[in-house]
C-alpha positions in Angstrom: 0.1 0.0 -0.1 2.9 2.5 0.5 3.7 3.2 -3.2 0.0 3.9 -3.8 -0.1 6.3 -0.8 3.1 7.9 -1.9 1.6 8.4 -5.3 -1.5 9.9 -3.9 0.4 12.3 -1.7 2.8 13.5 -4.5 -0.3 14.3 -7.0 -0.9 17.7 -8.6 -3.6 20.3 -7.8 -4.1 24.0 -8.0 -1.3 26.2 -6.7 -1.2 28.3 -3.5 -0.7 32.1 -3.6 2.7 33.0 -4.8 5.2 33.9 -2.0 9.0 34.5 -1.7 9.5 30.9 -2.1 7.6 30.1 -5.2 10.3 30.4 -7.8 12.6 28.2 -5.8 9.8 25.8 -4.5 8.6 24.9 -7.9 11.7 22.9 -8.5 11.3 21.2 -5.1 7.8 20.3 -6.1 9.0 18.9 -9.3 11.5 16.9 -7.8 9.5 15.5 -5.0 6.8 14.4 -7.4 9.3 11.7 -8.8 10.6 10.7 -5.5 9.2 7.2 -5.7 10.3 6.7 -9.5 13.1 4.4 -10.5 15.2 7.3 -11.8 15.7 10.7 -10.1 16.4 13.6 -12.5 19.2 15.9 -11.6 19.5 19.7 -12.1 21.3 19.2 -15.3 18.8 16.8 -16.8 20.8 13.7 -16.1 19.5 10.7 -14.0 20.9 8.9 -11.1 20.4 5.2 -11.2 19.0 3.5 -8.2 19.3 -0.3 -8.0 16.9 -2.7 -6.4 19.5 -3.2 -3.6 19.3 0.5 -2.5 22.9 1.5 -3.6 23.1 4.8 -5.2 26.0 6.1 -7.1 26.8 9.7 -7.3 26.5 11.3 -10.8 29.8 12.3 -12.7 31.4 15.3 -11.5 30.2 15.2 -7.9 32.7 13.9 -5.1 31.5 10.9 -3.4 31.5 7.1 -3.1 28.9 4.5 -3.4 27.0 4.3 0.0 24.6 1.7 1.1 21.2 3.5 1.7 18.4 1.2 2.1 15.0 2.8 1.9 13.8 3.4 5.3 10.4 2.4 6.5 7.8 5.1 7.4 8.2 6.5 10.8 5.3 7.0 13.3 2.2 9.1 12.4 1.8 12.5 14.0 -1.0 15.0 14.1 -1.2 18.7 13.9 -4.0 21.3 13.5 -4.0 24.5 11.3 -6.5 27.3 11.9 -8.3 28.9 8.8 -6.6 32.1 9.9 -3.2 30.6 9.5 -4.3 29.3 6.0 -5.1 32.9 4.9 -8.6 33.8 6.3 -7.9 37.0 8.1 -11.5 37.4 9.0 -14.4 35.0 9.4 -15.9 33.6 6.2 -19.3 35.4 5.6 -21.4 33.3 3.2 -24.4 35.2 1.8 -27.2 34.7 -0.7 -28.6 31.3 -2.0 -25.4 29.9 -2.8 -22.7 31.8 -1.0 -19.2 30.3 -0.6 -15.7 30.9 0.9 -12.7 29.0 1.4 -8.9 28.7 1.8 -6.0 26.6 0.2 -4.2 24.0 2.1 -1.5 21.7 1.1 0.6 18.7 2.3 4.4 18.4 2.5 6.3 16.4 0.0 7.8 14.1 2.7 4.2 13.4 4.3 1.2 11.3 3.4 -2.1 12.1 5.0 -3.7 9.2 6.7 -6.7 11.0 8.3 -8.2 14.4 8.1 -11.2 16.2 9.8 -12.3 19.8 10.0 -13.3 21.2 13.4 -15.9 23.7 12.1 -17.1 26.7 14.4 -20.1 28.3 12.5 -23.4 30.1 12.9 -26.4 30.5 10.5 -29.5 32.5 10.1 -32.7 31.8 12.0 -34.5 32.4 8.7 -33.2 29.5 6.9 -35.6 26.6 6.0 -34.2 23.5 7.4 -35.6 21.1 4.8 -34.1 22.8 1.8 -31.0 24.7 3.2 -27.8 23.3 4.3 -23.9 23.9 4.4 -21.7 21.8 2.3 -17.9 21.3 3.2 -16.1 20.7 -0.2 -12.5 19.7 -0.7 -11.3 20.1 -4.3 -14.7 20.5 -5.4 -16.0 17.4 -4.1 -18.5 17.4 -1.0 -17.0 15.7 2.1 -20.0 16.4 4.2 -23.3 18.1 4.3 -24.3 19.9 7.6 -27.9 20.3 8.4 -29.2 23.8 9.7 -32.2 22.9 12.1 -34.0 26.1 13.2 -33.7 25.2 17.0 -29.9 25.8 16.8 -30.1 28.9 14.4 -28.3 32.1 15.5 -26.1 30.4 18.2 -22.2 29.6 18.0 -22.0 25.9 16.9 -19.2 23.4 16.5 -18.9 20.2 14.7 -16.4 17.8 13.4 -16.2 16.9 9.6 -14.4 13.8 8.7 -12.7 14.4 5.0 -12.0 11.3 3.2 -8.3 11.0 2.5 -8.9 10.3 -1.3 -9.8 13.8 -1.8 -6.6 15.1 -0.5 -3.6 15.8 -2.8 -0.5 18.0 -2.8 -2.4 21.4 -3.1 -5.9 21.6 -2.0 -8.9 23.8 -1.8 -11.2 23.8 1.3 -14.5 25.5 0.6 -17.5 25.9 2.8 -20.8 26.6 0.8 -24.1 27.8 2.0 -27.3 26.7 0.1 -29.9 28.8 1.7 -33.5 29.5 1.2 -35.9 31.4 3.4 -39.2 30.7 1.7 -41.0 28.2 -0.5 -42.4 31.1 -2.7 -40.4 33.3 -5.0 -37.4 34.7 -3.0 -34.8 37.4 -3.3 -31.5 35.5 -4.2 -29.5 38.3 -2.1 -31.9 38.7 0.8 -30.3 39.8 4.0 -31.6 36.8 6.0 -29.6 34.3 3.8 -26.4 34.2 5.8 -23.9 31.8 7.7 -20.6 32.8 9.3 -17.6 30.4 9.5 -15.0 31.5 12.3 -11.6 31.7 11.1 -10.7 29.8 14.4 -12.0 26.7 12.8 -9.1 24.1 12.6 -8.1 21.7 10.0 -6.7 18.7 11.8 -4.5 16.3 9.9 -2.7 13.0 10.8 0.3 12.3 8.5 2.8 9.6 8.1 6.3 10.6 7.0 7.8 9.5 3.7 11.5 8.7 3.3 12.9 10.7 0.7 16.2 9.9 -1.3 19.4 11.7 -0.3 19.5 13.9 -3.3 20.4 17.7 -3.2 18.0 17.9 -6.2 15.2 18.2 -3.9 16.4 21.3 -2.1 15.1 23.5 -0.6 12.8 20.5 0.5 12.6 18.7 2.7 14.3 21.3 5.1 11.7 23.9 3.7 8.5 23.0 2.0 6.6 26.0 0.6 3.4 23.8 1.1 3.8 23.9 4.8 2.2 27.1 6.1 3.5 26.7 9.6 6.5 28.6 10.9 9.7 27.1 10.0 12.0 25.6 12.7 15.2 24.3 11.4 17.9 23.5 13.8 21.7 24.4 13.1 24.4 22.1 14.4 28.0 23.1 14.5 30.5 20.3 14.7 33.6 21.7 16.3 34.4 25.4 16.8 32.2 27.9 15.3 34.8 30.3 13.8 34.0 33.5 12.1 33.8 32.4 8.6 31.7 29.5 9.5 29.3 32.0 11.3 29.2 34.1 8.4 28.3 31.1 6.2 25.7 30.1 8.6 24.1 33.5 8.6 24.0 33.3 4.7 22.0 29.8 4.8 19.8 30.9 7.6 18.9 34.1 5.7 18.1 32.1 2.6 15.7 29.9 4.5 14.2 33.0 6.0 13.5 34.5 2.5 12.0 31.1 1.5 9.8 31.0 4.7 8.6 34.5 4.1 5.4 35.3 6.0 5.7 32.0 8.0 8.8 33.3 9.8 11.8 31.2 10.7 13.6 30.0 13.8 17.0 28.3 13.9 17.8 26.7 17.2 21.5 26.0 17.8 23.4 23.0 19.3 27.0 22.1 19.2 27.9 18.6 18.1 24.5 17.0 18.9 22.0 16.1 16.2 18.3 16.4 16.9 16.5 13.4 17.8 13.9 14.0 15.4 13.5 16.1 12.3 15.9 17.8 9.8 18.9 20.0 10.6 21.7 21.9 9.0 25.1 20.7 10.0 28.4 22.7 9.6 31.5 20.6 9.6 35.2 21.0 9.1 37.6 18.6 7.8 37.4 14.9 8.8 35.5 15.6 12.0 32.7 13.4 11.0 29.1 13.0 12.3 28.5 9.7 14.2 26.3 7.4 12.2 26.8 9.1 9.1 29.2 8.0 6.3 30.6 10.8 4.3 33.8 11.3 2.3 36.5 13.5 3.7 35.9 16.9 1.8 38.4 18.0 -0.8 37.0 21.3 -1.1 33.9 23.3 -0.3 31.0 20.7 -0.3 27.4 20.3 0.4 25.8 17.0 1.2 22.3 15.6 2.0 22.3 12.5 4.3 19.9 10.7 6.4 19.5 11.6 10.1 20.9 8.6 12.0 18.7 9.5 14.7 15.5 9.7 12.5 15.5 7.7 9.5 12.8 9.7 7.7 14.6 13.0 8.1 17.6 14.6 6.4 20.7 16.5 7.4 22.0 19.3 5.0 25.9 19.1 5.7 28.0 22.1 4.8 31.6 21.1 5.0 34.9 21.8 3.7 38.6 21.4 4.4 38.8 24.4 6.7 36.5 27.2 7.9 36.9 29.3 4.7 35.7 26.3 2.6 32.7 26.1 4.7 31.8 29.6 4.2 32.3 29.3 0.5 30.0 26.1 0.5 27.3 27.8 2.7 27.3 30.9 0.2 27.0 28.8 -2.8 24.0 26.8 -1.1 22.5 30.0 -0.2 22.5 31.4 -3.7 22.4 28.4 -5.9 21.3 25.6 -3.8 18.4 24.8 -6.0 20.8 23.9 -9.0 22.7 21.2 -6.9 22.1 17.3 -7.3 23.6 14.1 -6.0 24.2 13.0 -2.5 27.4 15.0 -2.3 28.4 18.0 -4.5 31.9 19.9 -4.4 31.3 23.4 -5.5 33.5 26.3 -6.7 33.6 29.9 -5.1 31.0 32.1 -6.3 32.1 34.5 -9.1 30.6 38.0 -8.8 29.7 39.3 -12.2 27.8 42.5 -11.2 28.3 44.0 -7.9 25.2 44.5 -5.7 23.8 48.1 -5.5 21.9 49.9 -2.8 18.2 49.3 -2.8 18.2 46.5 -5.1 16.7 43.9 -2.7 14.6 41.4 -4.9 11.8 41.7 -2.4 11.6 45.7 -2.7 10.2 47.6 -5.5 12.8 48.9 -8.1 14.0 52.2 -7.4 15.1 52.8 -11.1 12.1 52.3 -13.1 8.4 51.7 -12.8 7.3 48.1 -11.7 4.7 46.2 -13.5 2.1 44.5 -11.2 2.7 41.3 -13.3 6.2 41.2 -11.8 5.0 41.3 -8.1 1.8 39.2 -8.4 0.7 36.2 -10.1 -1.4 36.7 -13.2 -4.3 34.5 -11.9 -4.6 36.3 -8.7 -5.5 39.5 -10.6 -8.8 38.0 -11.9 -12.0 37.7 -10.0 -15.5 36.9 -11.0 -18.9 36.8 -9.4 -21.2 39.3 -7.6 -19.2 38.9 -4.3 -15.7 38.4 -5.6 -12.6 38.1 -3.3 -10.2 41.1 -3.3 -7.4 41.6 -5.6 -4.4 41.7 -3.4 -0.9 42.9 -4.6 1.8 42.6 -1.9 4.9 44.6 -2.2 7.7 46.1 0.0 9.1 49.7 -0.3 12.5 51.0 1.2 11.5 52.5 4.5 13.6 55.6 3.8 11.7 56.9 0.8 11.5 60.6 1.2 7.9 61.8 0.5 8.2 65.5 1.6 6.0 67.9 -0.3 5.1 65.0 -2.7 1.6 64.0 -3.7 2.3 60.4 -3.2 3.5 57.2 -5.1 2.0 57.3 -8.6 0.1 54.2 -9.8 -0.8 53.8 -13.6 -3.9 51.6 -13.0 -5.4 49.7 -15.9 -8.4 47.5 -15.1 -11.1 45.6 -16.8 -14.6 44.7 -15.9 -18.0 43.6 -17.2 -19.9 46.7 -18.3 -23.2 47.3 -16.4 -26.5 47.0 -18.4 -27.9 50.1 -16.7 -26.7 52.8 -14.4 -26.1 51.5 -10.9 -23.8 51.9 -8.0 -21.2 49.4 -9.1 -17.7 50.6 -8.6 -14.0 49.6 -8.1 -12.9 50.5 -4.7 -9.2 50.9 -3.8 -7.7 50.2 -0.3 -4.2 50.4 0.8 -3.5 48.2 4.0 -7.2 48.0 4.6 -7.5 51.9 4.4 -9.8 53.5 1.8 -8.0 55.2 -1.0 -10.2 55.9 -4.0 -13.4 54.5 -5.7 -14.1 54.5 -9.5 -17.6 53.9 -10.9 -18.1 50.8 -13.3 -20.0 52.6 -16.2 -23.0 51.2 -18.0 -23.3 50.6 -21.7 -26.6 52.5 -22.0 -24.8 56.0 -21.4 -23.1 55.8 -24.8 -19.7 55.7 -26.1 -19.2 59.4 -26.9 -19.8 60.7 -23.3 -19.5 58.3 -20.6 -17.3 55.8 -22.1 -14.7 58.2 -23.4 -12.4 57.2 -20.6 -12.6 53.5 -21.6 -10.2 51.7 -23.9 -11.6 49.3 -26.6 -13.7 46.3 -25.5 -11.8 43.0 -25.2 -12.6 39.7 -26.6 -14.1 38.4 -23.3 -16.9 41.1 -23.4 -15.1 43.3 -20.8 -14.1 47.0 -21.2 -10.7 48.3 -20.1 -10.2 51.6 -18.2 -7.1 53.5 -17.1 -6.8 55.8 -14.1 -3.8 57.5 -12.5 -3.7 57.1 -8.8 -1.6 58.7 -6.0 -1.0 56.9 -2.9 0.0 58.9 0.0 3.4 58.0 1.8 1.9 57.8 5.1 -0.3 54.9 4.0 2.7 53.0 3.1 4.8 51.2 5.5 7.6 49.0 4.5 5.3 45.8 4.0 2.3 47.0 2.2 -0.7 45.6 0.2 -3.0 47.2 -2.4 -6.5 45.8 -2.3 -8.9 46.2 -5.3 -12.6 45.4 -4.6 -15.1 45.0 -7.3 -18.6 45.8 -6.2 -21.3 45.0 -8.5 -24.7 46.4 -7.7 -27.6 43.9 -7.9 -30.5 45.3 -9.5 -33.9 43.7 -8.6 -36.1 42.9 -11.4 -39.4 42.4 -9.3 -41.4 39.8 -7.6 -40.6 36.2 -9.1 -38.2 37.9 -11.6 -35.0 37.9 -9.8 -32.4 35.5 -11.0 -28.7 35.6 -10.1 -26.8 35.5 -13.2 -23.2 35.0 -12.1 -21.7 36.4 -15.4 -19.6 39.4 -14.1 -15.8 39.6 -14.2 -13.1 42.0 -13.1 -9.3 42.0 -13.4 -6.4 44.3 -12.7 -4.3 44.5 -15.8 -0.7 43.0 -15.2 0.6 46.0 -17.3 -0.4 48.4 -14.4 2.6 50.0 -12.8 3.7 51.6 -9.6 6.8 53.9 -9.5 8.9 55.0 -6.6 12.0 55.9 -9.1 11.5 59.7 -8.5 11.8 59.7 -4.6 15.0 60.5 -2.6 16.1 58.3 0.3 16.4 60.1 3.5 15.2 59.0 7.0 15.7 60.4 10.6 17.2 57.8 12.7 17.0 55.8 14.9 14.0 54.2 13.7 13.3 50.6 15.1 10.1 50.4 13.0 12.3 50.4 10.0 14.4 47.8 11.5 11.6 45.5 12.6 9.7 45.7 9.3 12.3 45.8 6.7 15.6 45.2 8.5 16.8 48.6 7.7 19.5 50.1 7.4 21.2 46.7 7.2 19.2 45.6 4.2 20.0 48.7 2.2 22.5 46.3 0.6 20.5 43.0 -0.1 23.6 40.9 0.6 24.4 42.9 3.9 27.7 43.7 2.5 27.8 46.9 4.6 26.8 45.0 7.9 28.8 43.7 10.6 27.4 41.6 13.4 29.1 41.8 16.7 28.7 38.6 18.9 29.9 38.4 22.4 33.3 37.0 23.1 31.8 33.8 24.8 28.8 33.5 22.7 26.3 30.8 23.9 23.9 28.7 21.9 21.1 31.2 22.6 23.3 34.0 21.4 24.1 32.3 18.1 20.5 31.3 17.8 19.4 35.0 18.1 22.1 35.8 15.4 20.8 33.3 13.0 17.0 34.1 13.6 17.8 37.9 12.9 19.6 36.7 9.7 16.4 34.9 8.7 14.6 38.1 9.3 17.0 39.9 6.9 16.3 37.4 4.3 12.7 37.7 4.6 12.8 41.4 4.4 15.2 41.7 1.3 14.6 38.3 -0.5 18.3 37.7 -0.8 20.8 35.8 1.4 23.2 37.7 3.4 26.3 36.6 1.8 28.3 39.7 2.5 27.7 39.9 6.2 30.9 40.1 8.5 31.0 38.6 12.0 33.2 39.8 14.7 33.8 39.9 18.4 34.0 43.0 20.5 37.7 43.1 20.1 37.5 43.4 16.4 34.8 46.0 16.0 37.4 48.7 15.0 38.1 46.7 11.8 34.4 47.1 10.6 33.8 50.7 11.9 32.8 51.7 8.3 29.8 49.2 8.5 26.4 49.2 10.2 26.6 47.5 13.4 24.1 44.7 14.8 25.3 43.8 18.2 23.9 41.1 20.5 24.5 40.9 24.2 23.1 38.6 27.0 24.0 39.3 30.6 27.5 40.6 30.9 29.1 38.9 28.1 29.2 41.9 25.6 32.1 44.3 26.5 30.6 47.0 24.3 27.9 47.8 26.7 30.3 49.4 29.1 32.7 51.0 26.4 29.5 52.6 24.6 27.7 53.3 27.7 27.5 56.9 26.8 26.1 56.4 23.6 23.6 53.6 24.2 20.2 55.0 25.1 19.3 52.1 27.2 21.3 49.2 28.9 20.2 46.0 30.4 22.4 43.6 32.5 21.7 41.1 35.3 22.9 43.8 37.8 20.9 46.7 36.7 18.6 48.2 33.8 19.2 52.0 32.9 17.3 54.5 30.9 18.9 57.9 30.6 16.4 60.9 30.5 16.8 64.4 29.3 14.7 67.6 29.3 13.8 70.0 26.6 15.9 72.9 27.9 18.2 74.3 25.4 16.2 73.3 22.5 16.0 77.1 21.4 19.8 77.3 21.8 20.8 74.5 19.4 18.7 75.5 16.6 21.7 75.5 14.2 22.1 71.7 14.9 20.1 70.0 12.2 20.7 66.5 14.1 19.5 67.7 17.5 21.6 65.2 19.1 21.6 64.6 22.9 25.0 64.3 24.1 26.0 62.6 27.4 26.2 66.3 28.9 22.6 66.8 28.0 21.5 63.8 30.2 19.8 65.3 33.2 18.7 62.1 34.9 19.1 58.3 34.6 16.5 55.9 35.5 18.2 52.7 37.0 16.6 49.6 38.7 17.2 45.9 39.5 14.8 43.3 38.8 14.7 39.4 38.7 12.1 39.6 35.8 13.1 38.4 32.3 13.5 41.4 30.1 15.0 42.4 26.6 15.8 45.7 25.0 16.3 46.7 21.4 18.1 49.9 21.2 19.1 52.1 18.1 21.7 54.8 17.9 24.5 56.3 16.0 27.7 54.5 15.6 30.3 55.8 17.9 32.8 54.6 15.3 31.6 56.6 12.2 29.1 59.4 11.7 26.0 58.4 9.7 26.4 54.6 10.5 23.7 53.0 12.8 23.9 50.6 15.6 21.1 48.2 16.5 21.8 46.5 19.9 19.7 43.5 20.9 20.2 42.6 24.6 18.8 40.8 27.5 19.4 40.2 31.2 20.0 36.5 30.6 20.6 34.3 27.5 17.3 32.6 27.7 15.3 35.8 27.6 17.2 36.7 24.3 15.1 34.4 22.4 11.8 36.1 23.6 13.3 39.4 22.3 13.9 38.1 19.0 10.5 36.4 18.8 8.9 39.9 19.3 10.5 41.0 16.1 9.3 38.0 14.2 5.9 38.1 15.5 3.6 40.0 13.1 1.5 41.4 15.8 4.3 42.4 18.3 6.5 44.0 15.8 4.0 46.7 15.1 4.9 48.1 18.7 8.6 48.1 18.0 9.4 51.8 17.0 11.5 54.8 18.1 15.0 54.3 19.7 14.2 51.9 22.5 11.8 48.9 22.7 11.6 47.0 25.9 10.1 43.4 25.5 8.6 41.8 28.6 6.8 38.6 27.9 4.1 39.3 25.3 4.3 43.0 26.1 6.4 45.5 24.0 6.8 49.1 25.1 8.8 51.7 22.9 10.4 55.0 23.7 11.6 57.9 21.5 14.7 59.4 22.4 15.9 62.9 21.4 18.9 61.9 19.9 18.5 61.9 16.0 20.7 61.7 12.9 19.8 61.1 9.3 20.8 58.4 6.7 20.5 59.0 2.9 20.8 62.1 0.8 18.7 64.8 -0.6 19.4 66.8 -3.6 21.0 70.3 -2.9 17.8 72.5 -3.3 15.6 70.1 -1.4 18.1 69.7 1.4 18.1 73.5 1.8 14.3 73.7 1.8 13.9 70.7 4.1 16.4 72.3 6.5 14.7 75.7 6.6 11.4 73.9 7.1 12.7 72.3 10.3 14.3 75.6 11.5 11.7 78.4 11.3 13.5 80.7 13.6 16.6 80.7 11.3 14.1 81.2 8.3 12.9 84.4 10.0 16.5 85.5 10.8 17.4 84.9 7.3 14.4 86.8 6.0 15.2 89.8 8.4 18.9 89.7 7.2 17.7 89.6 3.5 15.4 92.5 4.2 18.1 94.5 5.8 20.6 93.8 3.1 18.1 94.9 0.5 17.4 98.0 2.5 20.9 98.9 2.5 21.5 98.2 -1.3 18.4 100.5 -2.1 19.7 103.1 0.4 23.1 103.2 -1.2 21.6 103.3 -4.8 19.3 106.1 -3.8 22.0 108.2 -2.1 24.1 107.9 -5.0 21.4 109.2 -7.4 20.8 112.0 -5.0 24.4 113.1 -5.0 24.5 112.9 -8.8 21.6 115.4 -9.0 23.4 117.8 -6.6 26.4 117.7 -8.8 24.4 118.5 -11.8 
């Protein structure tokens, strides 16, 4: 039965919405779909023969030796639950009308097969529904899994039921839909009557029991099984260091964790760290130098930078991704190649060459950000299928994008959007419209015109009709800068007004369509980059200023001299955040200890500290807006006296002499602090300090940055993390990063210093008066001479 089960689990179905991993994940999907075949295609199109004895031979050009690798039996089953909210239903599903429906996609990992599934449904429905002709259908991939009755005695109350889903309905990519068939009368009825409704709570859970599948040891599967884009749960991938974690190895580990962070995207990623100990269960990434070896794993001694995929000796159905080399420098080379081109590798063991940089990276060229050098087409940042909707109650067209957080929008009308859209023309004049929201905030509304108005007048703004019967329209929209945080979403809602024909004449013709054209553009190329700092919101939402260079080539990480496993995990988690923000691995990051910080003084610094293990806390005490150690927590304070005396200083810096008070206390409670300030080593460079009173609480501090809800509270110059609570403070110390044009810089400077503007005006008036006086006196003297 196992081959049949594997074939069922590795079928094909509809695609999930595209994310940061879609392009890379497509290869993993293709590779995993052939995992049970007799031959395994490699990245180059060749095949690796697998004999019936289970002995695999590495392809030509790949260092390795024949290794006995018998197929492992499936491991024990496990169960987990995913809420509809995790699957994408941000709000409860509202089902309306005689046939209302709503749903979410869900998927199954390539290394798992579903053995049982059920839906724990939480719902409510209208008291007006007629029980004998109304019901709720639960559909999976279009098939009815179960029909739920709607008895009148339970109407209008919160209900809960379990729906068993036949395993035969489930494939790789699936669609779960809840459908309301509603009627409120046996006579003629209004198909959109307000009494026809049902509500499905997004806390409803899909509960799956799965059995693992033993995949072959082949790098062709990457990034699976270490990351599977079909899994919507947060990624947790342990990193294991065999031997000393030297500076190059840590830099390589940062590149790998940022790669997995970019793949995980909205899911988030965590990277627990251990030294020399493999996890008892699950996959892991192992960094190894020379012939150190891994107990229970047979690997060739590396002859250069190498990457291997092997079975975890503690868990026969899980894999280890081994990054190895003759020395630490080789390990870093292998890690960088894995992070940039891991999806091109194949075989059990691959020896790689150092990356050759063809074109150097430039500021603001992060793949996840809108390009700053030209307009960007919607088709470049959204899947074409997601731009089309149909029906009288269609879903929103959502376009996700990221903008650099330092866009300077002063005195600008907003970011321009050249919007092109199509829709089914209305037969008569009604209230149909296209509504545009930005991050759930209303922006504009455009009417969907009727054919009856005539082409010369009302349709003059419309482009020619298309073959599918829709008409095209074009509008120029400006989005105010204040509506666009670093992570933003454009939301287009087609509202079609339903015109009632009269008693017993109303028929719901579901024949309306709408589409946002892929050639629509958004353009940020005309904006300068300039931002007052520190701004921890820019760090939490976009990894700024470190992600200004996508590969973090202008960033240095300062780790404690005796960094513990939690310190290293915090570093790797943060690199995962950088990858999620930029969409590119951090192959250029430098890792140093406190003693080597002067060697990277020309970079932005990301400093980690737990307890008293970071010497820079004392060395930079006068510059840090807050500090936290097991002995004491301190927060320096200042007043506004002197503000009118330093009007010439555009930075408004608060120097150590300006600090009038300092709040200091001791406590045994766990606490973490994220601080931002200007680098003491170089003007215009930034430092973000992530510190905690003990190594264990450092993990919670990083979790606050990774949490999509708590990160909204991280802003200003200091954020204090206490359990699930985040409190932020804004210090008076300020500096700027970026550059403005000459005239814009003068205008902006004077706008922030009105007193200076008044003085300059008075000086100009006095100078003009003197010039006029001299000229008039000269003319008077000339008349007297005559």
